[in-house]
C-alpha positions as CSV (number, residue, x, y, z in Angstrom):
1,M,25.3,23.5,-44.8
2,A,24.6,23.9,-41.1
3,Q,21.0,24.2,-40.0
4,I,20.1,25.8,-36.6
5,V,16.8,24.8,-35.1
6,D,15.4,27.0,-32.3
7,R,13.8,24.6,-29.9
8,R,13.3,27.1,-27.0
9,L,9.8,26.9,-25.5
10,N,7.5,29.8,-26.4
11,G,6.4,32.0,-23.6
12,K,2.9,33.1,-22.8
13,N,3.0,36.0,-25.4
14,K,4.8,33.9,-28.0
15,S,3.6,35.9,-31.0
16,A,4.0,39.3,-29.4
17,V,7.2,40.2,-31.3
18,N,5.7,39.1,-34.6
19,R,2.5,41.1,-33.9
20,Q,4.6,44.3,-33.2
21,K,6.4,43.8,-36.5
22,F,3.1,43.4,-38.3
23,L,1.7,46.6,-36.7
24,R,4.9,48.5,-37.6
25,R,4.7,47.3,-41.2
26,F,1.1,48.2,-41.8
27,R,1.1,51.4,-39.7
28,K,-0.2,53.6,-42.5
29,Q,-3.2,51.3,-43.3
30,I,-4.0,50.9,-39.7
31,K,-4.0,54.7,-39.0
32,K,-6.2,55.3,-42.0
33,S,-8.7,52.8,-40.7
34,I,-8.7,54.2,-37.2
35,E,-9.4,57.7,-38.5
36,N,-12.7,56.5,-39.7
37,V,-13.7,54.9,-36.4
38,I,-14.6,58.1,-34.6
39,T,-17.4,58.9,-37.2
40,E,-19.0,55.5,-36.5
41,R,-18.7,55.1,-32.7
42,S,-20.8,56.6,-29.9
43,V,-19.1,58.6,-27.1
44,T,-19.1,55.7,-24.7
45,D,-17.3,53.4,-27.1
46,L,-14.4,55.5,-28.2
47,D,-11.8,53.7,-26.0
48,K,-12.6,50.1,-27.1
49,G,-10.6,47.9,-29.5
50,E,-11.4,47.7,-33.2
51,K,-11.4,45.2,-36.1
52,I,-9.1,46.6,-38.8
53,S,-9.4,45.5,-42.4
54,I,-6.3,45.7,-44.7
55,P,-6.7,45.3,-48.5
56,K,-5.2,42.1,-49.7
57,R,-3.1,43.9,-52.2
58,D,-1.2,45.5,-49.3
59,T,-0.4,42.1,-47.7
60,N,1.4,40.6,-50.7
61,E,4.8,39.1,-49.8
62,P,7.8,39.5,-52.1
63,F,9.0,36.2,-53.7
64,F,11.6,35.0,-56.3
65,H,10.3,33.5,-59.6
66,H,11.5,32.8,-63.1
67,G,11.4,35.6,-65.6
68,Q,9.7,35.5,-69.0
69,G,11.4,33.5,-71.8
70,G,14.3,31.1,-71.7
71,H,14.3,27.3,-71.8
72,R,13.9,25.2,-68.7
73,E,13.5,21.5,-68.2
74,M,12.4,20.0,-64.9
75,V,10.4,17.1,-63.5
76,H,7.2,18.0,-61.7
77,P,6.3,15.3,-59.2
78,G,2.8,13.9,-59.6
79,N,2.5,14.7,-63.3
80,K,0.4,12.1,-65.1
81,E,-1.2,14.1,-67.8
82,F,1.5,15.9,-69.9
83,Q,4.5,14.8,-71.9
84,A,7.5,16.7,-73.1
85,G,6.5,19.2,-75.8
86,D,2.9,19.6,-74.7
87,K,1.5,23.1,-74.5
88,I,-0.3,23.9,-71.3
89,P,-3.3,26.3,-71.6
90,R,-3.2,29.5,-69.5
91,P,-5.7,29.4,-66.6
92,Q,-8.7,31.5,-67.2
93,G,-9.1,34.6,-65.0
94,G,-12.3,34.9,-62.9
95,A,-14.4,37.6,-61.4
96,G,-14.0,36.4,-57.8
97,Q,-11.9,39.0,-56.1
98,G,-13.0,38.6,-52.5
99,E,-14.3,42.2,-52.4
100,G,-18.0,41.7,-53.1
101,G,-19.8,42.4,-56.4
102,E,-21.8,40.1,-58.6
103,A,-21.6,36.3,-58.3
104,S,-19.4,34.4,-60.8
105,D,-19.0,30.7,-61.6
106,T,-15.3,31.0,-62.5
107,G,-12.1,32.3,-60.9
108,E,-11.1,32.6,-57.4
109,G,-10.1,35.4,-55.0
110,E,-9.1,36.3,-51.5
111,D,-10.9,38.4,-48.9
112,D,-9.2,41.4,-47.3
113,F,-7.1,40.6,-44.2
114,V,-9.0,41.4,-41.0
115,F,-7.5,41.5,-37.5
116,E,-8.5,43.0,-34.2
117,L,-6.6,45.7,-32.3
118,S,-6.6,45.5,-28.5
119,R,-7.7,48.6,-26.5
120,E,-4.1,49.6,-25.7
121,E,-3.0,49.2,-29.3
122,F,-6.0,51.1,-30.6
123,L,-5.3,54.0,-28.2
124,Q,-1.6,53.9,-29.0
125,F,-2.3,54.5,-32.7
126,F,-5.1,56.9,-32.0
127,F,-3.0,59.3,-29.9
128,E,0.4,58.8,-31.7
129,D,2.5,61.9,-32.2
130,L,0.3,64.0,-29.9
131,E,1.3,66.2,-26.9
132,L,0.3,69.2,-24.8
133,P,2.2,72.2,-26.2
134,N,4.6,74.1,-24.1
135,L,4.6,71.7,-21.1
136,V,7.6,73.1,-19.2
137,K,6.7,74.3,-15.7
138,T,7.5,72.1,-12.8
139,K,6.4,72.2,-9.2
140,L,9.3,72.0,-6.8
141,S,7.5,72.1,-3.4
142,T,5.5,69.7,-1.1
143,I,5.3,66.4,-3.0
144,I,8.5,64.9,-4.4
145,E,7.9,62.4,-7.2
146,T,10.3,59.4,-7.3
147,R,10.9,56.4,-9.6
148,K,12.6,53.1,-9.0
149,V,16.0,52.8,-10.7
150,R,18.6,50.0,-10.7
151,A,21.5,50.5,-8.3
152,G,23.8,47.5,-8.4
153,H,23.3,44.5,-6.1
154,T,22.8,43.9,-2.4
155,S,23.2,40.9,-0.1
156,E,19.6,41.2,1.3
157,G,16.3,41.3,-0.5
158,I,13.2,39.3,-1.4
159,P,13.3,36.1,-3.4
160,A,11.7,37.8,-6.4
161,N,14.7,40.0,-6.8
162,I,17.4,37.3,-6.7
163,N,20.0,37.8,-9.4
164,V,20.7,34.2,-10.4
165,V,23.8,34.8,-12.5
166,R,25.5,37.0,-9.9
167,S,24.6,34.5,-7.1
168,L,26.0,31.5,-9.0
169,T,29.1,33.4,-10.0
170,G,29.7,34.3,-6.4
171,A,29.1,30.7,-5.3
172,M,31.5,29.4,-7.9
173,G,34.2,31.8,-6.7
174,R,33.7,30.8,-3.0
175,R,33.9,27.1,-3.8
176,M,37.1,27.6,-5.8
177,A,38.6,29.7,-2.9
178,L,37.7,27.1,-0.3
179,R,38.8,24.1,-2.3
180,S,42.1,25.5,-3.3
181,P,44.1,24.8,-0.1
182,Y,42.6,21.3,0.2
183,K,43.4,20.4,-3.5
184,K,47.0,21.7,-3.0
185,E,47.5,19.6,0.0
186,I,46.0,16.5,-1.7
187,I,48.5,16.9,-4.6
188,E,51.3,17.1,-2.0
189,K,50.1,14.1,0.0
190,Q,49.6,12.0,-3.2
191,A,53.2,12.8,-4.3
192,E,54.5,11.9,-0.8
193,L,52.4,8.6,-0.9
194,E,54.0,7.6,-4.2
195,K,57.4,8.1,-2.8
196,S,56.6,6.2,0.4
197,L,55.2,3.2,-1.4
198,K,58.6,2.6,-2.9
199,R,60.1,2.1,0.6
200,H,57.1,0.9,2.7
201,N,54.4,-1.7,2.5
202,E,50.6,-1.0,2.4
203,T,50.3,-2.1,6.0
204,D,52.9,0.4,7.4
205,Q,51.5,3.1,9.5
206,I,52.9,6.0,7.4
207,I,51.0,4.7,4.3
208,I,47.8,4.3,6.3
209,D,48.1,7.8,7.7
210,L,48.8,9.3,4.2
211,R,45.8,7.5,2.7
212,G,43.6,8.6,5.6
213,R,44.7,12.2,5.3
214,I,43.9,12.2,1.5
215,E,40.4,10.7,2.1
216,Y,39.8,13.3,4.9
217,L,40.7,16.2,2.5
218,K,38.4,14.8,-0.2
219,K,35.5,14.6,2.2
220,R,36.1,18.2,3.3
221,I,35.9,19.3,-0.4
222,K,32.6,17.5,-0.8
223,R,31.2,19.1,2.3
224,I,31.6,22.6,0.8
225,P,28.0,23.6,-0.1
226,F,27.2,24.3,-3.7
227,I,25.5,27.6,-2.8
228,D,25.3,29.4,0.6
229,T,23.1,32.2,1.8
230,F,26.3,34.2,1.8
231,D,26.4,33.9,-2.0
232,L,23.0,35.2,-2.7
233,R,22.8,38.6,-4.5
234,Y,19.7,40.6,-5.1
235,D,18.9,43.3,-7.6
236,N,18.9,46.6,-5.8
237,R,16.5,49.4,-6.7
238,I,16.4,52.8,-5.1
239,D,14.0,55.8,-5.3
240,Q,15.4,58.5,-7.6
241,P,13.7,62.0,-7.4
242,V,12.3,63.2,-10.7
243,P,10.8,66.5,-11.7
244,T,7.0,66.6,-11.1
245,T,5.3,68.3,-14.1
246,Q,1.8,69.3,-13.3
247,A,-0.9,70.3,-15.8
248,V,-4.6,71.2,-15.6
249,M,-6.9,71.1,-18.6
250,F,-10.1,73.2,-18.6
251,C,-12.8,71.7,-20.8
252,I,-15.4,74.4,-21.6
253,M,-18.6,73.3,-23.5
254,D,-21.5,75.4,-24.6
255,V,-24.8,73.6,-23.7
256,S,-27.1,76.4,-24.7
257,G,-30.2,76.1,-26.8
258,S,-28.4,77.2,-30.0
259,M,-26.3,74.0,-29.8
260,G,-28.4,71.4,-31.4
261,R,-28.2,67.6,-30.8
262,D,-25.6,67.1,-33.6
263,E,-23.4,70.0,-32.4
264,K,-23.5,68.7,-28.8
265,D,-22.7,65.2,-29.9
266,I,-19.6,66.5,-31.9
267,A,-18.5,68.6,-28.9
268,K,-18.8,65.6,-26.6
269,R,-16.9,63.4,-29.0
270,F,-14.1,66.0,-29.2
271,F,-13.9,66.3,-25.4
272,M,-14.0,62.5,-24.9
273,L,-11.0,62.2,-27.3
274,L,-9.2,64.9,-25.3
275,Y,-10.0,63.3,-21.9
276,L,-8.8,59.9,-23.1
277,F,-5.6,61.4,-24.5
278,L,-4.8,63.3,-21.3
279,T,-5.5,60.5,-18.8
280,R,-3.6,58.0,-20.9
281,T,-0.6,60.1,-21.8
282,Y,0.1,62.1,-18.6
283,K,0.3,61.0,-15.0
284,K,0.1,64.4,-13.3
285,I,-3.0,65.9,-15.1
286,Q,-6.2,67.3,-13.7
287,V,-9.3,68.0,-15.8
288,V,-11.8,70.7,-14.9
289,F,-15.2,70.5,-16.6
290,I,-17.2,73.7,-17.2
291,S,-20.5,73.7,-18.9
292,H,-22.4,76.9,-19.6
293,H,-25.5,78.5,-21.1
294,T,-26.3,81.9,-19.5
295,I,-24.7,80.6,-16.3
296,A,-21.5,78.6,-16.0
297,S,-20.9,75.8,-13.5
298,E,-18.1,73.4,-12.7
299,V,-19.4,69.9,-13.1
300,D,-18.2,66.3,-12.8
301,E,-17.3,64.1,-15.7
302,E,-20.7,62.3,-15.9
303,T,-22.7,65.6,-15.8
304,F,-20.4,67.1,-18.4
305,F,-20.9,64.3,-21.0
306,Y,-24.5,63.3,-20.3
307,S,-26.4,66.4,-19.0
308,R,-29.3,67.7,-21.1
309,E,-29.2,71.2,-19.7
310,T,-30.1,74.1,-22.1
311,G,-30.8,77.8,-22.1
312,G,-29.5,81.1,-23.5
313,T,-25.9,81.9,-24.3
314,V,-23.4,84.0,-22.3
315,V,-19.9,82.7,-23.0
316,S,-18.2,85.2,-20.6
317,S,-19.8,83.3,-17.6
318,A,-17.6,80.3,-18.4
319,L,-14.4,82.4,-18.9
320,K,-15.0,84.3,-15.6
321,L,-15.5,80.9,-13.8
322,M,-12.3,79.6,-15.3
323,A,-10.3,82.7,-14.3
324,S,-11.5,82.5,-10.7
325,I,-10.6,78.7,-10.5
326,V,-7.1,79.4,-11.8
327,Q,-6.6,82.1,-9.3
328,E,-7.8,80.1,-6.4
329,R,-6.4,76.6,-7.1
330,Y,-3.8,76.6,-9.9
331,P,-1.0,79.1,-9.4
332,S,0.5,79.8,-12.8
333,N,4.1,79.6,-11.5
334,E,3.5,75.9,-10.5
335,W,0.9,74.6,-13.0
336,N,0.8,74.2,-16.8
337,I,-2.7,75.5,-17.6
338,Y,-4.5,74.5,-20.7
339,A,-8.0,75.2,-22.0
340,A,-10.2,73.8,-24.7
341,Q,-13.5,75.6,-25.6
342,A,-16.2,74.2,-27.9
343,S,-19.2,76.2,-29.0
344,D,-21.3,77.0,-32.1
345,G,-20.1,80.6,-31.9
346,D,-23.5,82.0,-31.3
347,N,-23.3,84.4,-28.3
348,W,-25.2,87.3,-26.9
349,H,-23.8,90.1,-29.1
350,N,-22.7,92.5,-26.3
351,D,-21.0,89.6,-24.5
352,S,-18.4,88.8,-27.2
353,K,-16.4,91.9,-26.4
354,I,-16.4,91.0,-22.7
355,C,-15.0,87.5,-23.7
356,T,-12.2,89.2,-25.6
357,D,-11.3,91.4,-22.6
358,L,-11.4,88.4,-20.2
359,L,-9.1,86.4,-22.4
360,N,-6.6,89.1,-23.0
361,Q,-6.3,90.2,-19.4
362,K,-7.1,87.2,-17.1
363,I,-6.6,84.0,-19.1
364,M,-4.1,84.2,-22.0
365,P,-1.2,85.6,-19.9
366,F,-1.4,82.6,-17.6
367,V,-2.1,79.6,-19.9
368,Q,0.3,77.5,-21.9
369,Y,-2.3,76.9,-24.6
370,Y,-5.9,77.8,-25.4
371,S,-7.8,76.1,-28.2
372,Y,-11.2,77.2,-29.5
373,I,-13.4,74.9,-31.6
374,E,-16.4,76.3,-33.4
375,I,-19.0,73.7,-34.5
376,T,-21.2,74.9,-37.2
377,A,-22.1,73.7,-40.7
378,D,-22.7,77.3,-41.9
379,R,-20.8,80.5,-41.8
380,H,-18.8,81.6,-38.7
381,Q,-20.7,83.3,-35.8
382,N,-19.8,86.5,-34.0
383,L,-17.6,84.8,-31.4
384,W,-15.3,83.6,-34.2
385,D,-14.8,87.2,-35.4
386,E,-13.9,88.4,-31.9
387,Y,-11.5,85.5,-31.4
388,Q,-9.6,86.3,-34.6
389,G,-8.2,89.4,-32.9
390,I,-7.0,87.2,-30.0
391,K,-5.3,84.7,-32.3
392,S,-3.3,87.5,-34.0
393,H,-2.1,88.8,-30.6
394,W,-1.3,85.5,-28.8
395,D,0.9,82.7,-30.2
396,N,-0.5,80.2,-27.7
397,F,-4.1,80.6,-29.0
398,A,-5.5,78.3,-31.6
399,M,-8.9,78.1,-33.3
400,K,-10.4,75.5,-35.6
401,H,-13.7,74.9,-37.4
402,I,-15.6,71.6,-37.3
403,K,-18.4,71.2,-39.8
404,N,-19.3,67.6,-39.2
405,V,-18.2,64.4,-37.4
406,T,-15.6,63.5,-39.9
407,D,-13.6,66.7,-39.1
408,I,-13.2,65.8,-35.4
409,Y,-10.1,63.6,-35.6
410,P,-8.1,65.8,-38.1
411,V,-8.9,68.9,-36.1
412,F,-7.9,67.2,-32.9
413,R,-4.6,66.1,-34.3
414,K,-3.8,69.6,-35.7
415,L,-4.4,71.1,-32.3
416,F,-2.3,68.7,-30.3
417,Q,0.3,67.5,-32.7
418,K,3.9,67.4,-31.5
419,R,5.9,70.5,-32.3
420,D,9.6,70.8,-32.8
421,A,11.5,71.9,-29.7
């Protein structure tokens, strides 16, 4: 039987292929472990890698073994204790299972398999199967987005782009073409030399001339260079225009006094997830942060996530600010507009009706998707009741309820899961 041994040198990432196979095989267990991470991490640590533990029962490998019963005789190397016909006692089971518990003086076990995901692998699993809904509009003016694509080969370029195979193939063809007439003449001269030797001596001039000509032709063949600059071919890449899809996400967070520390922490965790998802998945994406109590203001990223501002609650101030920003900076015929609002639902009672009017008239007709997250451990507040009417009227409006930290990731996935085209 033939045996093939692969002796190729391993590259820098020699185990990368095996690692990807492992990640694909245990995808279900990894995703389950990742879902629990968000409840244990702080806002600033959401985008780091993670150590994942897989139960040992899930890492068992299939193997062939003999079935029960039957008669089998074989020689076990190293046997010094047993003879044919001896009965071997079954090994006693122990309590050591590698999963904690009380100590035992018998048995053996195996710990769960633990490995570490890199930051990129963690985020890849974290945001798998997510997308912005209805991302369809494209901007066709001003900036033209391009990407590099392969476009055959060229005779000029930089050393890094040399196509070795194409260059050597061209060099081989050139050598064959240049050698061909010399080899043909050599064959003719050698045939003429053999005929002349039958009639002339080695010292005759005709023999000397023929040998000199053959030697000259062989030297000409040797002087043909193995490779010439004329043979070099470079991979050619050109800029290909691609559609530029632009999107803007409005993150609206309630920072009023009714939002306690736990509610604000949940809201920040949700928006941190959203921010990581957007910046990692989409190239052309802008994020507008709006925080509000009785007054709404557009803030930067640091202020949005770490400000301790508080006050009363007037949600319509944030919606008015969003509508004005859309009108001034983001034309709806060029931009995909999205919004995510997080609040505990507590609002000045007379203001909730104003919010409904603003959404129906100035926001919902222009956005691709609007999501509202109410963060409260008790019953829904008056803003939820008002938004129920908006949900029944607009297909691109979604609303979810978060009671505690463990609800963040499931709710986030439901809001931004991929939908069938």
